[in-house]
Residue frames as a rotation matrix with the C-alpha (Angstrom) as fourth column:
MET 1
-0.757 0.258 0.600 5.75
-0.482 -0.841 -0.247 -2.62
0.441 -0.477 0.761 -7.67
LYS 2
-0.847 0.526 -0.076 3.17
0.443 0.621 -0.646 -3.81
-0.292 -0.582 -0.759 -5.17
SER 3
-0.400 0.801 0.445 -0.45
0.692 -0.054 0.720 -3.49
0.601 0.596 -0.533 -6.01
THR 4
0.480 0.584 -0.655 -1.04
0.875 -0.374 0.307 -1.30
-0.065 -0.720 -0.691 -2.92
ASN 5
-0.556 -0.705 -0.440 1.46
0.578 -0.709 0.404 1.35
-0.597 -0.030 0.802 -4.22
GLU 6
0.398 0.638 -0.659 -0.03
0.031 -0.728 -0.685 4.44
-0.917 0.252 -0.309 -5.53
GLY 7
0.038 -0.326 -0.945 0.29
-0.923 -0.374 0.092 4.39
-0.384 0.868 -0.315 -9.39
TYR 8
-0.780 -0.304 0.548 0.18
-0.155 0.941 0.301 0.69
-0.607 0.150 -0.781 -9.76
ILE 9
-0.034 0.720 -0.693 -1.76
-0.996 -0.079 -0.033 -0.44
-0.078 0.689 0.720 -12.84
ASN 10
-0.146 -0.004 0.989 -3.16
-0.292 0.956 -0.039 -3.93
-0.945 -0.294 -0.141 -12.80
ARG 11
-0.849 -0.210 0.485 -3.66
0.280 0.600 0.750 -6.34
-0.448 0.772 -0.450 -15.77
ASN 12
-0.006 0.911 0.413 -7.19
0.990 0.064 -0.128 -4.89
-0.143 0.408 -0.902 -16.43
ASN 13
-0.465 -0.339 0.818 -5.91
0.581 -0.814 -0.007 -1.35
0.668 0.472 0.575 -16.81
GLN 14
0.743 0.669 -0.009 -7.08
0.356 -0.384 0.852 -0.17
0.567 -0.636 -0.524 -13.38
GLU 15
-0.244 -0.900 0.361 -4.88
0.186 -0.409 -0.894 2.38
0.952 -0.151 0.267 -11.56
ASN 16
0.204 0.130 -0.970 -4.40
0.971 0.103 0.218 2.59
0.128 -0.986 -0.105 -7.77
GLN 17
0.154 -0.124 0.980 -4.76
0.231 -0.960 -0.157 6.30
0.961 0.250 -0.119 -6.89
GLY 18
-0.633 -0.614 0.472 -3.95
-0.349 -0.318 -0.882 5.77
0.692 -0.722 -0.013 -3.22
LYS 19
-0.629 0.297 -0.718 -5.10
0.722 0.566 -0.399 4.71
0.288 -0.769 -0.571 0.19
LEU 20
0.048 0.694 0.718 -8.21
-0.063 -0.716 0.696 6.23
0.997 -0.079 0.009 1.63
ASN 21
-0.820 -0.324 0.471 -8.77
-0.446 -0.152 -0.882 7.04
0.357 -0.934 -0.019 5.20
GLU 22
0.212 0.910 0.357 -11.30
-0.974 0.226 0.003 4.27
-0.078 -0.348 0.934 5.72
GLU 23
-0.417 -0.299 0.859 -11.52
-0.357 0.922 0.147 0.55
-0.836 -0.245 -0.491 6.28
GLY 24
-0.781 0.119 -0.613 -12.15
-0.560 0.302 0.772 -1.76
0.276 0.946 -0.169 3.42
THR 25
0.280 0.957 -0.078 -15.16
-0.870 0.287 0.400 -4.18
0.405 -0.044 0.913 3.26
LEU 26
0.551 -0.084 -0.831 -13.05
0.172 0.985 0.015 -7.13
0.817 -0.151 0.557 4.47
ARG 27
0.976 -0.176 -0.126 -11.61
0.120 -0.041 0.992 -7.48
-0.180 -0.984 -0.019 8.00
GLY 28
0.280 -0.952 -0.125 -8.09
0.408 0.000 0.913 -6.00
-0.869 -0.307 0.388 8.30
GLN 29
-0.177 -0.274 0.945 -8.23
0.982 -0.117 0.150 -4.32
0.070 0.954 0.290 4.74
SER 30
-0.442 0.009 -0.897 -7.86
0.123 -0.990 -0.071 -0.69
-0.889 -0.141 0.436 3.87
ALA 31
0.580 0.691 0.432 -9.86
0.596 0.002 -0.803 0.82
-0.556 0.723 -0.411 1.14
TYR 32
-0.553 -0.823 -0.130 -8.13
0.392 -0.395 0.831 2.29
-0.735 0.409 0.541 -2.00
GLN 33
0.365 0.672 -0.645 -9.33
-0.371 -0.530 -0.762 4.60
-0.854 0.518 0.056 -4.78
ILE 34
-0.345 -0.455 0.821 -9.17
0.505 0.647 0.571 2.94
-0.791 0.612 0.007 -8.16
LYS 35
0.087 0.383 -0.920 -9.47
-0.590 -0.724 -0.357 4.59
-0.803 0.573 0.163 -11.52
CYS 36
0.392 0.054 0.918 -10.32
0.602 0.740 -0.301 2.71
-0.695 0.671 0.258 -14.73
LEU 37
-0.438 -0.668 -0.601 -7.94
-0.090 -0.633 0.769 3.97
-0.895 0.391 0.217 -17.42
ASN 38
-0.732 0.278 0.622 -10.32
0.681 0.307 0.665 2.85
-0.006 0.910 -0.414 -20.19
CYS 39
0.046 0.870 0.491 -13.44
0.696 -0.380 0.609 4.85
0.716 0.314 -0.624 -19.21
GLU 40
-0.690 -0.457 0.561 -12.05
-0.038 -0.752 -0.658 6.96
0.722 -0.476 0.502 -16.19
PHE 41
0.549 0.835 0.033 -14.67
-0.150 0.060 0.987 5.59
0.822 -0.547 0.158 -13.71
VAL 42
-0.538 -0.688 0.487 -13.45
-0.536 -0.167 -0.828 6.01
0.651 -0.706 -0.279 -10.07
TYR 43
0.625 0.757 -0.191 -14.34
-0.290 0.452 0.844 3.47
0.725 -0.472 0.502 -7.42
LYS 44
0.161 -0.536 0.829 -13.12
-0.987 -0.067 0.149 1.85
-0.025 -0.842 -0.540 -4.20
ALA 45
0.509 -0.010 -0.861 -11.47
-0.196 0.972 -0.127 -1.52
0.838 0.233 0.493 -3.67
ASN 46
0.936 -0.294 0.194 -9.90
-0.087 0.342 0.936 -3.55
-0.341 -0.893 0.295 -0.84
GLY 47
0.194 -0.956 -0.219 -6.10
-0.901 -0.262 0.346 -3.64
-0.388 0.131 -0.912 -0.93
CYS 48
-0.394 -0.406 0.824 -6.08
-0.218 0.913 0.345 -7.43
-0.893 -0.044 -0.448 -1.46
ASP 49
0.361 0.698 0.618 -8.33
0.518 0.401 -0.755 -7.06
-0.775 0.593 -0.217 -4.56
ILE 50
0.394 -0.166 -0.904 -6.39
-0.463 -0.885 -0.040 -4.36
-0.794 0.434 -0.425 -6.49
PHE 51
-0.612 -0.791 0.003 -4.34
-0.401 0.314 0.860 -6.77
-0.681 0.525 -0.510 -8.59
GLN 52
-0.873 0.216 0.438 -7.33
0.428 0.769 0.475 -8.39
-0.234 0.602 -0.764 -10.13
ARG 53
-0.180 0.868 -0.463 -10.16
0.211 -0.426 -0.880 -5.75
-0.961 -0.256 -0.107 -10.09
LYS 54
-0.613 0.158 0.774 -12.21
0.774 -0.075 0.628 -5.06
0.157 0.985 -0.076 -13.17
CYS 55
-0.957 0.279 0.080 -14.10
-0.277 -0.960 0.036 -1.83
0.087 0.012 0.996 -13.77
PRO 56
-0.544 0.825 0.154 -17.73
0.394 0.413 -0.821 -2.04
-0.741 -0.386 -0.550 -12.52
LYS 57
0.121 0.633 -0.764 -18.79
-0.407 -0.671 -0.620 0.32
-0.905 0.386 0.177 -15.33
CYS 58
0.338 0.013 -0.941 -17.13
-0.935 -0.106 -0.338 -0.95
-0.104 0.994 -0.024 -18.47
GLN 59
-0.550 -0.551 -0.628 -15.67
-0.629 0.768 -0.122 -4.46
0.549 0.328 -0.769 -17.68
LYS 60
0.399 0.860 -0.318 -18.56
-0.363 0.467 0.806 -5.90
0.842 -0.206 0.499 -15.63
GLY 61
-0.683 -0.665 -0.301 -16.53
0.117 0.307 -0.944 -6.02
0.721 -0.681 -0.132 -12.43
ARG 62
0.085 0.756 -0.649 -18.23
0.916 0.196 0.350 -6.09
0.392 -0.624 -0.676 -9.06
SER 63
0.078 0.050 0.996 -19.23
0.031 -0.998 0.048 -2.83
0.996 0.027 -0.079 -7.52
């Protein structure tokens, strides 16, 4: 499964909840809603970052 597919869970237990109707912070990227399955914190990420993201709340990932 591709990391940009809704439902994808990365190695840090972060779930892709789908593409948002907005641009990401990097040129040519879309923003996605990500949910931490450890603490349930919800945040945004660029599509190219989903596979490696860590939760900003409980894993000291970038916000």
